[in-house]
N, C-alpha and C positions, 0 to 999 in steps of 0.2 A: 739542907733539903732544897732541891731545885724547884723552881716554879715553872717548869716546862713539861708539857705532855710527852710521855714516852713514845707514843705512836706517831702523832702528827707533827710534833715539834712546836706546838703553839705556846707562846710565851707572853710575857708582859709587854705592853706597848704604851707609849706616851700619848695622852690626849689633853686637849685644852678646851676650856669653856670660854666662849666668846660672849662678852657682855656688851650689848648694844646700848651705848649712851649717846647723848647729844653733844657732849663736850669733847675736848681733845683727850682728856684723861680716860683711858680705857683699860682698867685693870683686868688682867687675865689670870686664870688659875690653871696651872698645868699639874697633872698627876698621872700616875701609872694605873692602868686597868690590868687586872690579872685574870687568867682563865680560871674557871671553876674546876679545880682538880680534886679528884676523889680516888681513894684506894679501890683497886679492882683485883680480884683473885682469878687467875687463869686456871685452866683445867689441870695443869701440872702442879698447882699449889703455889706458884710464884705470885707475889703481890707487886703490882706496879701502880704508879700514879698516872692517871689519864684524865683528859677533860671529859665533860658530860656528853659532848657530841660523839666522841669515839666510844664512850661507854654504851650509848644507845645503839651504835652500829654493831658492837660486839654482842650485845644481848639479842639483837634482832637476828644476827647470823647464827646464834646458838652456841657461842664460844664461852 
């Protein structure tokens, strides 16, 4: 199962948390943030995985 939106192509991206310390040792934690993908059923009965932003757009347009 892919972690990419079918409409906009939004996928995971790498982020890092910067810890401000007074010493030279500055441990950072990097991880991947993933989009909030949900199943959405189109009018023709086809189910696709899309992000919530695209889902709101489609509901607003009436699709």
